[in-house]
Each structure stands twice: as structure tokens, then as C-alpha cells.
Backbone as a chain_set.jsonl record, in Angstrom:
{"seq": "MSPVEVTNISQHGFWILLEERELFVPFSEFPWFRNATIDSILKVEMPHPRHLYWPDLDIDLAVESIEHPERFPLLSKATPNSNP", "coords": {"N": [[-7.131, 10.708, 16.812], [-5.305, 9.158, 14.148], [-3.74, 10.517, 11.318], [-3.668, 8.384, 9.353], [-5.288, 5.293, 8.437], [-5.911, 2.09, 8.419], [-8.691, 0.923, 6.811], [-9.707, -1.495, 6.13], [-9.578, -5.141, 5.119], [-9.447, -7.127, 2.742], [-9.285, -9.78, 0.276], [-8.705, -8.996, -1.597], [-7.495, -6.911, -1.205], [-6.527, -3.447, 0.833], [-8.112, -0.33, 2.801], [-7.767, 2.252, 2.944], [-7.652, 5.515, 5.457], [-7.651, 8.103, 5.174], [-7.385, 11.632, 5.925], [-10.153, 11.787, 5.411], [-11.017, 10.593, 3.676], [-11.006, 7.933, 1.694], [-9.066, 5.599, 0.173], [-8.466, 3.109, -2.091], [-6.068, 0.127, -1.992], [-5.251, -2.218, -4.436], [-3.867, -4.873, -4.594], [-2.655, -5.852, -6.81], [-1.578, -3.791, -8.167], [-0.005, -3.382, -5.9], [1.67, -5.205, -5.282], [3.592, -5.546, -2.539], [2.147, -6.091, -1.225], [1.051, -8.313, -1.294], [1.388, -10.545, -0.053], [1.837, -10.027, 2.343], [1.785, -9.451, 6.746], [-1.339, -9.394, 8.295], [-1.369, -7.393, 10.836], [1.563, -6.102, 9.766], [0.201, -4.626, 7.478], [-1.122, -2.766, 8.926], [0.39, -1.33, 10.347], [0.989, 1.168, 9.379], [2.89, 4.516, 8.818], [2.506, 8.252, 9.004], [4.632, 9.271, 7.903], [5.335, 12.377, 6.185], [3.093, 14.875, 4.567], [1.393, 13.726, 2.303], [2.438, 11.361, 1.737], [3.243, 7.87, 2.458], [4.142, 5.184, 4.869], [5.654, 2.144, 5.911], [6.935, 0.181, 8.574], [7.741, -2.177, 8.742], [7.363, -3.403, 6.918], [8.632, -1.914, 5.663], [8.106, -0.225, 3.037], [7.278, 2.245, 1.02], [5.021, 4.583, -0.171], [3.914, 6.702, -1.906], [0.714, 9.472, -1.693], [0.253, 9.82, -4.386], [0.719, 7.659, -5.754], [-1.02, 5.775, -5.079], [-3.811, 7.003, -5.975], [-3.182, 7.116, -8.39], [-2.315, 5.134, -9.64], [-1.112, 4.674, -12.719], [0.521, 5.416, -13.071], [3.206, 5.326, -11.989], [4.741, 2.537, -13.072], [5.198, -0.384, -12.199], [8.72, -1.427, -10.672], [9.924, -3.53, -10.228], [10.754, -6.646, -12.565], [10.482, -8.836, -11.31], [8.489, -12.104, -10.581], [6.87, -14.74, -9.228], [6.74, -17.128, -10.128], [8.678, -17.2, -12.463], [11.11, -18.19, -14.734], [14.602, -18.686, -14.524]], "CA": [[-7.049, 9.705, 15.569], [-4.054, 8.999, 13.482], [-3.991, 10.922, 10.025], [-4.301, 7.698, 8.064], [-5.847, 3.924, 9.445], [-5.616, 0.996, 7.067], [-9.795, 0.546, 7.797], [-10.768, -2.859, 5.737], [-8.684, -6.024, 4.477], [-9.723, -8.357, 1.423], [-8.145, -10.638, -0.822], [-8.176, -7.965, -3.24], [-6.523, -5.38, -1.108], [-7.053, -2.625, 1.631], [-9.189, 0.693, 2.328], [-7.008, 3.532, 4.268], [-8.227, 5.963, 5.366], [-7.009, 9.515, 5.041], [-7.562, 12.425, 5.696], [-11.539, 11.904, 5.38], [-11.425, 10.01, 2.335], [-10.825, 6.154, 1.811], [-8.197, 5.035, -1.326], [-8.236, 1.626, -1.667], [-4.759, 0.292, -2.578], [-5.251, -3.268, -4.597], [-3.189, -5.693, -4.653], [-2.912, -5.946, -8.294], [-1.496, -2.871, -8.246], [0.708, -3.004, -5.092], [1.92, -6.536, -4.995], [4.874, -5.647, -2.189], [1.133, -6.217, -0.112], [0.061, -9.214, -0.913], [1.603, -11.933, 1.314], [1.665, -9.554, 4.316], [0.163, -10.026, 7.569], [-2.33, -8.092, 8.615], [-0.72, -6.599, 11.683], [2.178, -5.323, 9.451], [-0.422, -3.511, 7.007], [-2.227, -2.176, 9.671], [1.099, -0.166, 11.053], [1.259, 2.48, 8.243], [2.811, 5.892, 9.379], [2.195, 9.376, 7.416], [6.058, 10.676, 7.826], [5.614, 12.991, 5.316], [2.234, 14.964, 4.084], [1.262, 12.888, 0.506], [3.167, 10.314, 1.964], [2.853, 6.707, 3.16], [5.762, 4.525, 5.584], [5.081, 0.437, 6.621], [8.061, 0.295, 9.194], [7.196, -3.253, 8.976], [7.926, -4.38, 5.811], [10.154, -1.586, 4.519], [6.962, -0.167, 1.85], [6.817, 4.163, 1.552], [4.303, 4.816, -0.85], [3.641, 8.579, -2.528], [0.003, 9.439, -1.872], [-0.426, 10.101, -5.041], [0.957, 6.223, -6.522], [-2.157, 5.368, -4.97], [-4.892, 7.694, -5.933], [-2.979, 7.164, -9.754], [-1.573, 3.628, -10.596], [-0.928, 4.112, -14.363], [1.308, 6.423, -13.368], [3.932, 4.857, -11.067], [4.752, 1.609, -13.095], [6.56, -1.469, -11.078], [9.754, -1.011, -11.465], [10.426, -5.223, -9.916], [9.76, -7.461, -12.93], [10.645, -10.437, -10.726], [7.351, -12.558, -11.046], [6.98, -15.26, -7.759], [7.136, -18.392, -10.659], [9.395, -17.373, -13.764], [11.894, -19.328, -15.415], [15.584, -18.138, -15.071]], "C": [[-5.707, 9.835, 14.781], [-4.507, 9.911, 12.213], [-4.386, 10.079, 9.066], [-3.986, 6.53, 9.671], [-5.552, 3.149, 8.694], [-7.972, 0.323, 8.402], [-10.422, -0.837, 7.274], [-9.256, -3.857, 5.515], [-9.931, -7.062, 3.349], [-8.94, -9.014, 0.865], [-7.894, -10.188, -1.355], [-7.119, -6.72, -3.243], [-6.593, -4.881, 0.113], [-7.357, -1.358, 1.356], [-7.819, 1.492, 3.424], [-7.911, 4.606, 3.703], [-7.94, 7.479, 5.873], [-6.847, 10.633, 5.143], [-9.737, 12.86, 5.252], [-11.973, 11.703, 4.518], [-10.699, 8.452, 2.91], [-10.461, 6.61, 0.325], [-8.372, 3.292, -1.258], [-6.768, 1.086, -2.603], [-5.021, -1.842, -2.819], [-4.257, -3.602, -4.873], [-2.573, -6.262, -5.64], [-1.454, -4.95, -8.587], [-0.435, -2.875, -7.575], [1.156, -4.917, -4.317], [3.341, -7.108, -3.525], [3.808, -6.775, -0.65], [0.949, -7.204, 0.022], [0.22, -10.627, -0.367], [2.33, -11.171, 2.801], [0.891, -9.442, 5.248], [-0.357, -8.697, 7.358], [-1.442, -6.928, 9.906], [0.624, -5.583, 11.04], [1.764, -4.71, 8.135], [-0.722, -2.296, 7.577], [-1.194, -1.329, 10.185], [1.764, 0.427, 9.593], [1.485, 4.292, 8.8], [2.317, 6.405, 8.25], [3.868, 10.575, 7.974], [5.919, 12.275, 7.397], [3.919, 13.551, 5.035], [1.762, 14.444, 2.667], [2.795, 11.806, 0.464], [2.933, 9.276, 2.724], [3.685, 5.944, 4.135], [4.837, 3.068, 5.834], [6.16, 0.093, 7.268], [8.563, -1.464, 9.009], [7.883, -3.664, 8.061], [8.669, -2.954, 4.759], [9.47, -1.035, 3.559], [7.678, 1.881, 2.094], [6.472, 4.098, -0.313], [3.825, 6.375, -1.153], [1.738, 8.316, -2.532], [-0.878, 9.348, -3.463], [0.093, 8.659, -6.01], [-0.078, 5.845, -6.34], [-3.273, 5.641, -5.672], [-4.095, 7.34, -7.989], [-2.205, 6.624, -10.414], [-0.684, 3.823, -11.384], [0.662, 5.363, -14.585], [2.955, 6.312, -12.589], [4.266, 3.252, -11.684], [5.752, 1.075, -12.958], [8.088, -0.928, -11.888], [10.324, -2.914, -11.142], [9.828, -5.809, -11.446], [9.323, -8.794, -12.38], [8.378, -10.916, -11.542], [8.008, -14.499, -9.896], [7.819, -17.243, -9.136], [7.958, -18.476, -12.033], [10.555, -18.166, -13.825], [13.155, -18.402, -15.359], [16.07, -19.074, -16.966]], "O": [[-5.092, 10.884, 14.97], [-5.725, 10.038, 12.091], [-5.122, 10.402, 8.133], [-3.386, 6.53, 10.746], [-4.612, 3.551, 8.009], [-8.327, -0.135, 9.488], [-11.431, -1.309, 7.797], [-8.119, -3.423, 5.697], [-11.077, -7.459, 3.556], [-7.739, -8.776, 0.994], [-6.866, -10.449, -1.979], [-6.464, -6.044, -4.037], [-6.758, -5.804, 0.91], [-7.158, -0.893, 0.234], [-7.233, 1.086, 4.428], [-8.515, 4.806, 2.649], [-8.082, 7.797, 7.054], [-5.981, 11.019, 4.358], [-10.287, 13.916, 4.941], [-13.037, 12.192, 4.14], [-10.168, 8.059, 3.949], [-11.004, 7.412, -0.435], [-8.36, 2.554, -0.273], [-6.471, 1.575, -3.692], [-5.0, -2.645, -1.886], [-3.502, -2.811, -5.438], [-1.884, -7.25, -5.381], [-0.45, -5.391, -9.146], [0.506, -2.429, -8.232], [0.936, -5.475, -3.242], [3.862, -8.214, -3.379], [4.17, -7.549, 0.236], [0.651, -7.593, 1.151], [-0.595, -11.545, -0.281], [2.979, -11.558, 3.773], [-0.33, -9.339, 5.128], [-0.129, -7.641, 6.769], [-1.031, -5.8, 9.633], [0.83, -4.49, 11.568], [2.685, -4.221, 7.482], [-0.668, -1.166, 7.092], [-1.711, -0.303, 10.628], [2.79, 0.107, 8.994], [0.585, 5.084, 9.079], [1.915, 5.923, 7.191], [4.086, 11.759, 8.229], [6.3, 13.212, 8.099], [3.168, 12.609, 5.285], [1.986, 15.325, 1.836], [3.702, 11.596, -0.341], [2.382, 9.542, 3.792], [4.512, 6.856, 4.137], [3.61, 2.998, 5.914], [6.799, -0.583, 6.462], [9.733, -1.811, 9.172], [8.948, -4.257, 8.236], [9.065, -2.984, 3.594], [10.2, -1.209, 2.583], [8.276, 2.442, 3.012], [7.173, 3.778, -1.273], [3.336, 7.029, -0.232], [1.267, 7.343, -3.121], [-2.036, 9.007, -3.703], [-0.288, 8.743, -7.177], [-0.569, 5.385, -7.371], [-3.889, 4.662, -6.093], [-4.995, 7.445, -8.822], [-1.534, 7.024, -11.365], [0.455, 3.404, -11.179], [1.361, 5.825, -15.487], [3.755, 7.241, -12.7], [4.077, 2.439, -10.778], [6.884, 1.446, -13.267], [8.414, -0.398, -12.95], [11.114, -3.421, -11.938], [8.644, -5.58, -11.696], [8.399, -9.553, -12.672], [7.57, -10.429, -12.333], [9.083, -15.099, -9.916], [8.778, -18.003, -9.0], [7.991, -19.519, -12.686], [10.901, -18.809, -12.834], [13.059, -17.357, -16.002], [17.013, -18.656, -17.637]]}, "num_chains": 1, "name": "protein.A"}
């Protein structure tokens, strides 16, 4: 078994099984995943301890950012419907 696995995807986010515990990744906190395909979300790797990578999406996340998203504010302020 892989040390990391996506176990469920809903309209609100997805669950990751990581070292015998589950973490929820809400789309509201991690909007990069919102329009991703199921296959690309399921394809997650753990290249280093406490670090996750989705190669199809080129997304890197520290596990700590999932556990405590309030400590890692989003860098991008762009919104899909914003006017220039």
C-alpha cells in the first residue's frame, strides 16, 4: 500500500489517507483542485516525508498546509470572474 491515497472525492473536497489517518482537502482552501479531473486528483505522490505532489496538476503541498491551512494564506488573489 502507498503511504498516501485519495479515499473519497465530493463536491466540497477530497479525503487523503496518510500514514493511517485521514485529512480533508477542501476546495475552498485549495481551489487549484476544484476543476481537476478525478484521475489527476487520485494520482498523488509522497516524494518526501510530510510533502505531497500531484504530477498531473504540478501541485506541491506540505502536509502541514492541509492540517493548518490558516497558516498558509493563498498567494494568488486572482478570481475567475474578476474585472481588470
